[in-house]
C-alpha positions in Angstrom: 6.3 -12.6 29.1 6.1 -15.5 26.7 5.8 -14.3 23.1 3.7 -16.0 20.6 5.5 -15.4 17.3 4.2 -15.6 13.7 1.8 -13.5 11.7 -2.0 -13.1 11.7 -3.3 -15.3 8.9 0.0 -17.1 8.5 1.8 -14.2 6.8 5.0 -14.1 8.7 7.4 -15.3 6.0 10.2 -12.8 5.3 9.3 -10.4 8.1 12.1 -11.7 10.3 14.6 -10.2 7.9 12.7 -6.9 7.7 15.7 -4.6 8.3 18.1 -6.7 6.2 20.6 -7.0 9.0 19.2 -10.0 10.9 17.2 -7.9 13.2 13.7 -9.0 13.4 11.0 -6.7 12.1 8.7 -8.5 14.5 10.6 -7.2 17.5 9.6 -3.6 17.4 12.2 -2.9 14.7 10.3 -2.7 11.3 11.8 -0.3 8.9 8.7 1.8 8.4 6.9 4.8 9.8 7.2 5.3 13.5 10.2 3.1 13.9 13.9 3.5 14.3 15.1 0.5 12.2 16.5 1.1 8.7 16.5 -1.2 5.8 19.8 -2.5 4.5 21.5 0.1 2.3 19.1 2.9 3.2 18.9 6.1 5.2 16.0 6.1 7.6 14.5 8.6 10.0 14.3 8.0 13.7 11.8 9.1 16.3 8.7 7.9 18.1 5.8 6.3 16.3 2.4 7.8 16.1 0.4 7.9 19.3 -1.2 4.7 20.4 -4.8 5.0 19.3 -5.9 2.7 22.0 -5.2 5.3 24.6 -7.9 7.6 23.3 -10.5 5.3 21.7 -13.9 4.5 23.2 -14.3 1.6 25.5 -16.1 -1.4 24.0 -19.8 -1.9 24.8 -19.4 -5.7 24.8 -22.4 -6.2 27.2 -24.9 -5.2 24.5 -27.1 -3.4 27.0 -25.4 0.0 27.0 -23.2 -0.7 30.0 -19.5 -0.2 29.2 -17.0 -3.0 29.9 -13.8 -1.9 31.6 -11.7 -4.1 29.3 -11.7 -4.1 25.6 -9.5 -5.5 22.8 -7.9 -3.9 19.8 -5.8 -5.1 16.9 -2.3 -3.8 17.1 -0.4 -3.3 13.8 3.2 -4.3 14.4 4.4 -2.9 11.1 3.0 0.6 11.9 3.7 0.2 15.7 0.2 1.5 16.4 -3.3 0.2 17.1 -5.2 -0.3 13.8 -7.0 2.9 13.0 -9.9 1.1 11.2 -11.4 -0.3 14.4 -11.9 1.1 17.9 -12.6 -2.5 19.2 -11.9 -6.0 18.0 -14.3 -6.9 15.1 -16.2 -10.1 15.5 -15.1 -11.2 12.0 -11.8 -10.5 10.2 -10.4 -11.8 7.0 -6.8 -12.4 5.8 -7.4 -9.7 3.2 -8.0 -7.1 6.0 -5.1 -8.2 8.2 -2.3 -9.7 6.0 0.6 -8.2 7.8 1.9 -8.5 11.4 -0.7 -8.0 14.0 -1.2 -8.8 17.7 -4.1 -8.2 20.1 -3.9 -5.4 22.7 -6.0 -4.9 25.8 -7.4 -1.6 26.5 -7.8 -1.2 30.3 -8.4 1.5 32.9 -6.2 2.5 35.8 -5.0 1.1 38.2 -4.4 -2.1 36.2 -0.8 -3.3 36.6 -0.9 -6.6 34.7 -3.1 -8.5 32.2 -3.5 -12.2 31.7 -4.5 -13.5 28.2 -5.9 -17.0 27.5 -6.4 -17.7 23.8 -8.4 -20.8 22.9 -7.6 -22.5 26.2 -3.9 -22.4 25.6 -1.4 -21.7 28.5 -2.0 -18.2 30.0 0.2 -15.3 28.9 0.8 -12.6 31.5 1.9 -9.1 30.5 3.2 -6.9 33.4 4.2 -3.8 31.4 1.7 -1.6 29.6 0.7 -1.4 26.9 -0.7 -4.9 27.4 -0.4 -7.1 24.4 -0.8 -10.8 23.8 2.5 -11.3 22.0 5.6 -9.3 22.9 9.4 -9.7 22.8 11.7 -9.8 25.8 11.9 -6.0 25.8 8.2 -5.5 25.7 8.1 -4.7 22.0 5.1 -5.9 20.0 5.5 -9.1 18.1 3.1 -10.6 15.6 0.7 -13.3 16.6 0.3 -16.6 14.7 -3.4 -17.0 14.3 -5.0 -19.8 12.3 -8.1 -19.3 10.1 -11.3 -20.2 12.1 -13.1 -19.2 15.3 -11.2 -18.0 18.4 -12.0 -17.2 22.0 -9.8 -14.8 24.0 -10.2 -14.4 27.8 -8.6 -11.3 29.3 -8.3 -10.6 33.0 -6.9 -7.3 34.5 -5.2 -7.2 37.8 -4.1 -4.5 40.3 -1.1 -6.6 41.2 2.1 -6.6 39.1 2.3 -10.4 39.1 -1.3 -11.2 38.3 -2.0 -12.4 41.8 -5.3 -12.0 43.6 -8.8 -11.6 42.2 -9.0 -9.8 38.8 -10.4 -6.3 38.8 -12.1 -6.8 35.5 -12.4 -9.6 32.9 -13.8 -10.0 29.5 -14.2 -12.9 27.0 -14.2 -12.1 23.3 -15.2 -14.4 20.4 -14.0 -13.6 16.9 -13.3 -15.4 13.6 -10.6 -15.1 11.0 -11.7 -16.1 7.5 -10.1 -16.4 4.1 -12.8 -14.3 2.5 -11.6 -12.9 -0.8 -8.8 -15.2 -1.6 -8.1 -18.9 -2.4 -5.6 -21.2 -0.8 -4.5 -22.4 -4.3 -4.0 -19.2 -6.4 -4.6 -19.4 -10.2 -3.3 -17.1 -12.9 -4.7 -13.5 -12.8 -7.0 -12.4 -15.5 -5.9 -9.1 -17.0 -8.8 -6.8 -17.6 -8.2 -4.0 -20.1 -10.6 -1.1 -20.0 -10.9 2.2 -21.9 -12.7 5.4 -21.0 -14.2 7.5 -23.8 -14.3 11.2 -24.0 -17.9 11.1 -22.9 -16.9 9.4 -19.7 -18.1 5.8 -20.5 -16.0 2.8 -19.5 -15.7 0.1 -22.1 -14.1 -3.3 -22.4 -13.3 -5.3 -25.6 -14.4 -8.7 -26.7 -12.4 -11.3 -28.7 -13.7 -9.8 -32.0 -12.3 -6.4 -31.1 -15.6 -4.7 -30.4 -15.9 -2.2 -27.6 -18.7 -2.9 -25.2 -20.2 -1.1 -22.2 -20.9 -2.5 -18.8 -24.2 -4.0 -20.1 -22.5 -5.9 -22.9 -23.8 -3.5 -25.6 -21.5 -2.9 -28.5 -20.6 0.8 -28.6 -17.8 0.7 -31.2 -17.4 -2.0 -33.8 -14.0 -3.5 -34.0 -14.0 -3.2 -37.7 -14.0 0.6 -37.3 -11.0 0.8 -35.0 -7.3 0.9 -35.9 -4.1 1.7 -34.0 -2.2 4.7 -35.2 1.4 5.4 -34.1 1.8 9.0 -33.0 4.4 10.9 -31.1 7.4 8.5 -31.3 5.7 5.1 -31.3 2.8 6.0 -29.1 -0.1 3.7 -29.9 -3.5 5.5 -30.2 -6.8 4.0 -31.1 -8.8 5.8 -33.7 -12.1 5.0 -35.4 -13.0 5.2 -39.1 -12.3 8.7 -40.3 -9.4 9.3 -37.8 -11.5 10.3 -34.8 -10.0 9.7 -31.4 -12.8 8.9 -29.0 -10.7 7.0 -26.4 -9.5 9.4 -23.6 -7.8 6.9 -21.3 -6.7 3.3 -21.1 -5.8 1.2 -18.1 -5.4 -2.4 -16.8 -7.0 -3.8 -13.7 -5.9 -7.1 -12.2 -8.3 -8.7 -9.7 -7.1 -11.1 -7.0 -7.5 -14.8 -7.1 -10.8 -15.9 -5.6 -12.1 -12.4 -6.1 -15.1 -11.7 -3.9 -17.1 -8.5 -4.8 -18.2 -8.2 -1.2 -14.6 -7.8 0.1 -12.9 -4.4 0.2 -9.4 -5.0 -1.2 -6.2 -3.1 -0.9 -5.3 -1.2 -4.1 -1.9 -0.8 -5.7 -1.6 1.9 -8.3 1.5 1.7 -10.5 2.6 4.6 -12.7 4.9 3.6 -15.6 8.0 5.4 -16.7 8.3 7.6 -19.7 9.2 5.3 -22.6 7.2 6.4 -25.5 6.0 2.9 -26.3 4.2 2.8 -23.0 2.2 5.9 -23.8 -1.0 6.1 -25.8 -4.5 4.7 -25.7 -4.0 1.3 -27.2 -3.7 -0.4 -23.8 -0.7 -2.4 -25.1 2.9 -2.4 -24.2 2.3 -1.5 -20.6 5.0 -2.8 -18.2 3.3 -6.0 -17.1 6.8 -7.6 -16.9 8.0 -5.0 -14.5 9.3 -6.3 -11.2 6.1 -5.3 -9.4 4.1 -7.5 -11.8 6.6 -10.1 -12.8 9.4 -12.3 -11.5 9.8 -14.3 -8.3 8.2 -11.6 -6.1 5.3 -10.8 -8.5 1.9 -9.7 -7.3 0.4 -11.4 -10.4 2.6 -14.4 -11.3 4.1 -15.7 -8.1 1.5 -17.8 -6.2 3.0 -17.3 -2.8 3.2 -13.6 -3.2 -0.3 -13.3 -4.5 -1.7 -15.3 -1.6 0.2 -13.3 1.0 -0.5 -9.8 -0.5 -4.0 -10.1 -1.8 -4.9 -6.9 -3.7 -6.3 -5.2 -6.8 -3.6 -3.7 -9.1 -4.3 -0.7 -11.3 -1.8 0.0 -14.1 -2.9 3.1 -16.1 -1.5 4.2 -19.5 -0.5 7.8 -19.9 -2.0 9.3 -23.0 0.7 11.7 -24.1 2.8 14.6 -22.9 1.0 18.0 -23.2 1.9 21.6 -22.6 -0.9 23.7 -21.2 -0.4 27.3 -20.1 3.3 26.8 -19.9 3.2 23.7 -17.7 4.2 20.2 -18.8 1.5 17.6 -18.2 2.9 14.0 -17.8 1.9 11.9 -14.7 2.7 15.1 -12.9 2.3 18.8 -13.9 5.5 20.8 -13.7 7.8 23.5 -15.1 11.4 24.5 -14.4 12.7 21.0 -14.0 16.3 20.9 -12.8 18.2 17.7 -13.2 21.2 19.1 -11.3 19.1 19.8 -8.2 16.6 17.0 -8.8 13.6 19.3 -8.3 10.9 21.0 -10.3 8.0 23.5 -9.8 4.6 21.8 -9.7 1.8 23.2 -11.7 -1.4 24.6 -10.1 -3.6 21.6 -11.0 -3.5 17.8 -11.4 -2.2 16.7 -14.7 -4.8 16.0 -17.4 -3.2 12.5 -17.7 -3.6 11.8 -14.0 -7.1 13.0 -13.4 -8.6 9.9 -15.1 -6.5 7.8 -12.8 -8.0 9.5 -9.8 -11.5 9.0 -11.3 -10.9 5.3 -11.6 -9.7 5.1 -8.0 -12.8 6.9 -6.8 -15.0 4.5 -8.8 -13.3 1.5 -7.2 -13.8 3.0 -3.8 -17.5 3.4 -4.6 -17.9 0.0 -6.2 -19.2 1.7 -9.4 -16.7 0.3 -12.0 -18.1 -2.8 -13.6 -15.4 -5.3 -14.6 -16.3 -8.6 -16.1 -19.9 -8.2 -14.8 -18.8 -7.5 -11.2 -18.0 -4.3 -9.3 -14.9 -4.6 -7.2 -14.5 -2.4 -4.1 -11.2 -1.2 -2.6 -10.5 -0.3 1.0 -10.0 3.5 1.1 -7.6 3.1 4.1 -5.3 0.8 2.0 -4.6 2.6 -1.3 -0.9 2.3 -2.2 0.8 4.5 -4.9 4.1 3.7 -6.6 5.9 4.7 -9.8 9.3 4.7 -11.6 11.1 7.6 -13.3 8.3 9.7 -14.9 6.0 7.5 -12.7 8.2 8.4 -9.7 7.7 12.1 -10.6 3.9 11.4 -10.8 4.0 9.7 -7.4 5.7 12.7 -5.8 3.3 15.0 -7.6 0.2 13.2 -6.2 1.8 13.0 -2.7 2.3 16.7 -2.7 -1.2 17.5 -3.8 -3.1 15.0 -1.6 -0.7 13.7 1.1 -3.6 12.2 3.2 -5.0 10.2 0.2 -2.5 7.4 0.3 -1.9 4.7 2.9 1.7 4.5 1.6 3.8 5.5 -1.4 6.9 4.2 -3.1 8.5 6.7 -5.5 11.4 5.4 -7.5 14.0 7.5 -9.3 11.7 10.5 -9.7 11.8 14.2 -9.2 9.8 16.1 -6.6 8.7 19.7 -5.9 10.7 20.3 -2.7 8.3 22.9 -1.5 5.8 20.2 -0.7 8.0 18.5 1.9 6.4 20.1 4.9 3.0 18.5 3.9 4.4 15.0 3.8 5.6 14.5 7.4 2.7 12.2 8.3 2.7 10.2 5.0 4.4 6.8 4.9 6.9 6.9 2.1 9.7 4.6 1.1 11.8 6.2 -1.7 14.4 4.4 -3.9 17.1 6.1 -6.0 20.5 4.9 -7.2 23.4 7.1 -6.3 24.8 7.3 -9.9 21.5 7.7 -11.7 22.2 10.1 -14.6 18.6 10.4 -15.9 17.2 11.8 -12.6 19.8 12.7 -10.1 19.7 11.1 -6.6 20.2 14.6 -5.1 16.5 15.3 -5.6 15.3 12.3 -3.5 18.0 12.8 -1.0 17.1 16.4 -0.5 13.4 15.5 -0.2 14.2 13.0 2.5 16.3 15.5 4.5 13.6 18.1 4.2 10.8 15.8 5.4 12.7 14.1 8.2 15.2 16.6 9.4 13.9 20.0 8.5 10.2 19.3 9.2 10.6 16.4 11.7 8.8 13.7 9.8 9.3 10.1 11.1 7.4 8.1 8.5 9.8 8.2 5.5 12.4 5.7 4.5 15.0 6.4 1.8 17.1 3.7 0.2 20.1 5.1 -1.6 20.9 2.2 -3.9 24.4 1.1 -4.6 24.0 -2.0 -6.6 26.7 -2.7 -9.2 26.1 -1.5 -12.8 29.7 -1.5 -14.0 29.6 2.2 -14.0 26.6 2.4 -16.4 24.5 5.3 -15.0 21.6 4.6 -17.4 21.3 1.1 -16.0 21.4 2.5 -12.5 18.2 4.4 -13.4 16.4 1.6 -15.3 17.2 -1.2 -12.8 16.1 0.8 -9.7 12.6 -0.8 -9.5 13.9 -4.3 -10.5 16.3 -4.3 -7.5 13.8 -2.6 -5.1 10.9 -4.9 -5.8 13.0 -8.0 -6.4 15.6 -7.8 -3.6 14.7 -5.3 -0.9 13.8 -7.2 2.2 10.6 -6.2 3.8 9.3 -3.9 1.1 6.0 -5.7 0.4 5.5 -6.4 4.1 6.0 -2.7 4.8 3.6 -1.6 2.1 0.7 -4.0 2.9 1.2 -3.4 6.6 0.3 0.3 6.2 -3.2 1.5 7.0 -4.2 5.1 6.4 -4.7 6.7 9.8 -5.2 10.2 8.4 -8.6 9.7 6.7 
């Protein structure tokens, strides 16, 4: 059939090089869960994708009177190679925030349909003769993304018993829907960095230009004159008030998207920083806002094209300090018996005291109960993405092992993992990065985790890129440049992340 190529909402740029080898990620070969393609320089699992949700979902009641139509439409996520789990039928209104990645439209039909004809906005008909029936496919019947402009659309679908679409249709349906730019602007501006603090009493505060701490209602809770920064524990900056009392429990940064709309549920990217002492504390300063995720040509906050394509809320928490409690080390993860030679550790029984506040903030963002600059943003619970480097990579693996179904996708970089959690991660989309000569955290740990998840336990939703970029033999640079190379150079990484929708909720 004739393929209509592009991306829903005009987000196709870069996807044609998804696997880094000139093979199109829009031709059923995305290097992500449920696929067999592998990114350049990576190991990747093979196997079939998740079951097509369209085969089990309810038929659309498009008549409005309780009678079921025999033909219904679904959004098909090309990146995941599965019908979008958020909707059983095509919504009447969509936004570019909801569907920023590669999508097409798929017809849900009963037997004995042998072919389906699509007519979109009066354009030439497209006939699909091989199920599953989709509006845009490649020559081999693989799903390809559909270029769909912002605005109103009408799609007519006719189902035939004949393989060539001849004769009278068995069933037909006409669907009207609209694609909007709700929640984003065509001309992105600079992000506003919102710094927030949580007190030991559980209140969330922000700071004005005078240095005063204010609550969500704008009431001054702590005067700036009473606050100072004290360097503790190897250059960790902690805020204290007069008399030396530490009342700040947790500090973090939230970056809202351009054209922020409080009515739009946004994707959320959670970034856990590595273990440099200068990053730790409660001063909310020195956080890695210049890291490749947040800076450079592929920045989510500084590159206009990137921000407009991957519209999201970004959360960057600051880890307070390393603590030892009941024999377990609390960093972004909780662990003991860390072995650099094997790249593994033993996870503690509970979530780290440093990470629990992060989970609380995520929950508030899901509920729309965290007030930022007078507005309460809301995140889409099906599109929460977790990533971290080094100590943050360890924290990413830790949270994955404790709550594997919580995350739409995760990108651990140069971190350790508790290998005993591998069996629980077979259905979690993961793309791990680790350099082969990393001497801070050995690549063996990530490599073993990949083998356990994909080979021992049969998982088909993990990618592993064993990095080989040149560091002139400097193993420390192999460690520290891992995220820079991954975020800055890995083809298809952002497309893969933002194409993931949590189908395990």
